[in-house]
C-alpha positions as CSV (number, residue, x, y, z in Angstrom):
1,M,87.3,186.2,75.6
2,L,90.8,186.9,74.3
3,V,92.8,183.7,73.6
4,F,96.8,183.9,73.4
5,R,98.6,181.7,70.9
6,S,102.2,180.9,71.3
7,S,104.2,180.8,68.1
8,V,107.6,179.6,66.9
9,Q,108.4,183.1,65.7
10,N,107.5,184.7,69.1
11,E,109.6,182.0,70.8
12,E,112.6,182.8,68.7
13,V,112.2,186.5,69.2
14,F,112.0,186.2,73.0
15,A,115.0,183.8,73.2
16,K,117.2,186.6,71.5
17,Q,116.2,189.3,74.0
18,S,118.1,190.4,76.8
19,P,116.6,190.0,80.4
20,E,116.1,193.8,80.5
21,Q,114.1,193.6,77.2
22,L,111.9,190.7,78.6
23,Q,111.3,192.8,81.7
24,A,110.1,195.8,79.6
25,E,107.7,193.5,77.5
26,L,106.3,192.1,80.6
27,A,105.9,195.5,82.1
28,K,103.8,196.5,78.9
29,W,101.5,193.6,79.6
30,N,101.3,194.1,83.3
31,T,100.5,197.9,82.7
32,W,97.7,197.0,80.1
33,M,96.3,194.3,82.3
34,A,96.2,196.5,85.4
35,G,94.4,199.4,83.1
36,I,91.6,197.1,82.3
37,A,91.2,195.6,85.8
38,Q,91.0,199.3,87.1
39,Q,88.3,199.9,84.7
40,G,86.4,196.8,85.9
41,K,86.7,195.1,82.6
42,L,88.9,192.2,83.5
43,I,87.0,189.4,84.8
44,G,89.6,186.8,84.9
45,G,92.1,184.5,82.9
46,Q,94.6,181.7,83.0
47,P,97.6,180.3,81.5
48,L,96.7,176.9,80.0
49,N,98.4,173.7,81.8
50,P,100.8,172.2,79.4
51,Q,99.8,168.8,80.2
52,G,97.0,166.9,78.5
53,K,96.0,165.2,75.5
54,V,96.0,166.0,71.9
55,L,93.4,165.1,69.2
56,K,95.4,164.9,65.8
57,G,94.6,164.7,62.2
58,T,91.5,164.0,60.3
59,S,91.2,160.7,62.2
60,K,91.1,162.6,65.5
61,K,93.7,160.3,67.0
62,L,94.1,160.9,70.8
63,T,97.7,161.0,72.0
64,D,99.4,161.8,75.2
65,G,100.5,165.4,74.8
66,P,101.1,168.1,74.4
67,F,103.1,166.9,71.4
68,I,102.1,169.9,69.2
69,E,104.1,172.5,67.4
70,G,104.5,175.8,69.2
71,K,102.6,177.7,66.5
72,D,99.6,175.6,67.2
73,M,99.5,176.0,70.9
74,V,97.2,178.2,73.0
75,G,99.0,179.7,75.7
76,G,96.3,181.1,77.8
77,Y,93.0,183.3,78.0
78,L,91.5,186.3,79.4
79,L,87.8,187.1,80.0
80,I,86.9,190.8,79.7
81,K,83.9,192.9,79.5
82,A,84.0,194.9,76.3
83,T,81.6,196.2,73.5
84,D,84.2,195.6,70.9
85,V,88.0,194.9,70.5
86,N,88.8,198.6,70.8
87,D,87.2,198.9,74.2
88,C,90.2,197.4,76.0
89,R,93.0,199.3,74.7
């Protein structure tokens, strides 16, 4: 399972990119995902829904969410078949 985390730094970099640069970045992801899918290694994946609840602090206080910082947010996941991290490059 690969888990993708959003970060404030990534959001700042993306905000400064032109539409063409964003499309080029998306094309890289699409090419990589298509490659592992063609090899039969991609099982599935989903972006995570932004609604929900958040457990916060050592007291584990439950609040309506997501009221967390971008650097702490998981944006989605992929399930892949791989023997190690280098198997899906």
